[in-house]
C-alpha positions in Angstrom: 20.5 27.1 42.7 17.5 28.8 41.3 15.4 26.1 39.5 13.6 28.5 37.2 16.9 30.1 36.2 18.5 26.7 35.5 15.5 25.6 33.4 15.8 28.8 31.4 19.5 28.2 30.8 18.9 24.6 29.7 16.1 25.8 27.4 18.5 28.4 25.9 21.2 25.7 25.4 18.8 23.5 23.6 17.5 26.4 21.5 21.1 26.9 20.3 21.8 23.2 19.3 21.7 24.0 15.5 24.8 26.2 16.0 26.8 23.1 17.0 26.1 20.8 14.0 29.3 21.8 12.2 31.7 19.5 14.0 31.1 21.1 17.4 28.8 18.4 18.8 31.3 17.7 21.6 31.2 21.4 22.6 27.4 21.2 22.8 27.5 18.0 25.0 30.0 19.9 27.2 27.5 22.7 27.6 24.7 20.4 28.7 27.1 18.4 30.9 28.1 21.6 32.7 24.5 22.5 33.3 23.7 19.0 34.5 26.6 19.1 36.9 24.9 21.9 38.7 22.2 19.4 39.9 22.7 17.1 42.9 24.6 13.8 42.3 22.3 11.1 41.1 19.8 13.5 39.6 17.4 11.9 37.2 17.1 15.2 35.4 20.8 15.5 34.9 21.0 12.0 33.5 18.1 12.8 31.2 19.7 16.0 29.9 23.0 14.2 29.3 21.1 11.4 27.5 19.4 13.9 25.3 22.7 15.6 24.4 24.3 12.3 23.4 21.2 11.3 21.5 20.8 14.6 19.7 24.4 14.5 18.5 24.2 11.0 17.0 25.1 8.7 19.8 22.1 6.6 20.7 24.3 3.9 22.2 25.6 6.4 24.8 22.2 7.8 25.4 20.4 4.5 26.2 22.1 3.8 29.6 21.5 7.4 30.7 17.8 7.3 29.8 17.5 4.0 31.7 19.1 5.5 34.8 17.0 8.6 34.6 13.9 6.5 34.5 15.1 4.1 37.2 15.9 7.0 39.6 12.5 8.6 39.4 12.3 11.0 36.5 8.9 12.6 36.6 6.5 14.8 34.6 6.9 15.6 30.9 10.6 14.6 31.1 9.6 11.1 32.1 7.4 10.7 29.0 10.1 12.3 26.8 12.6 9.9 28.2 10.4 6.9 27.3 9.9 8.2 23.8 13.6 9.0 23.3 14.8 5.8 24.9 12.5 3.9 22.6 13.8 5.7 19.5 17.4 5.1 20.6 16.7 1.4 21.2 15.3 1.3 17.7 18.5 2.9 16.4 20.7 0.4 18.1 18.8 -2.6 16.8 16.4 -3.3 19.7 13.0 -2.6 18.2 11.2 -5.3 20.2 12.0 -3.6 23.5 11.1 -0.2 21.9 7.7 -1.6 20.9 7.0 -2.8 24.4 7.9 0.5 26.0 5.8 2.5 23.5 2.8 0.3 23.7 2.9 0.6 27.5 3.3 4.4 27.2 0.3 4.6 24.9 -1.8 2.9 27.6 -0.3 5.0 30.5 -2.2 8.2 29.8 -2.6 11.0 27.4 -0.9 14.4 26.8 0.6 16.6 24.2 3.2 13.9 23.3 0.7 11.3 22.2 1.5 11.8 18.6 5.2 11.6 19.2 4.7 8.2 20.9 2.7 7.1 17.8 5.2 8.4 15.3 8.1 6.5 17.0 6.0 3.4 17.4 5.2 3.6 13.6 8.9 3.6 12.8 9.4 0.7 15.2 6.6 -1.3 13.6 8.2 -0.7 10.2 11.4 -2.2 11.5 9.5 -5.2 12.8 7.9 -5.8 9.3 4.5 -4.5 10.4 4.1 -1.7 7.8 0.3 -1.7 7.6 0.1 -1.1 11.4 2.7 1.5 11.1 0.9 3.4 8.3 -2.4 3.0 10.2 -0.8 4.5 13.3 0.8 7.4 11.5 -2.3 8.3 9.4 -4.5 8.1 12.5 -2.2 10.5 14.4 -2.1 12.9 11.4 -5.8 12.8 10.8 -6.8 15.0 13.7 -4.4 17.8 12.5 -5.9 18.0 9.0 -8.1 21.0 8.1 -10.5 18.6 6.3 -11.0 14.8 5.9 -10.3 14.0 9.5 -13.1 11.4 9.8 -12.2 9.8 6.4 -8.5 9.5 7.2 -9.2 8.1 10.7 -11.5 5.5 9.1 -8.8 4.7 6.4 -6.3 4.3 9.2 -8.5 1.9 11.1 -9.3 -0.2 8.0 -5.6 -0.8 7.4 -5.6 -3.0 10.5 -9.2 -4.0 11.0 -11.6 -5.7 8.6 -14.4 -3.6 7.2 -17.5 -4.5 9.2 -19.6 -4.2 6.0 -17.7 -6.9 4.2 
């Protein structure tokens, strides 16, 4: 199997997902499952792709064990971080926000990359579920601030002040 070719075919499948939201979700999962089956048995990447397919078609409960297995069997790179984010979101969806918060808090401390804001967004949703709305808004506004064309510093300060006392008071 040519890995680059396989990655291109997986990317093309995911690019077509919107075509399957008219009652054809099972067909999409079949497409991903067929691609995953090309990988060796026990492949963390195969489990991850299958988890994503279940998750993206509204079945967080079916995705959770596959994300867990992918992580336990050594998923690496950007897929590993995506798996943590997506597992955390799925755990939130199935009523386990406490575990989701633990995973995302650890992920925030684990390093930085282009998915930092995704970690923060999912964590903001989790914090809302846990009744910690001020922290959630602070996290979301702080993540958004750096993307604004103006007011970055002000918004970052407002975000901080939602959870920290004003040092001038």
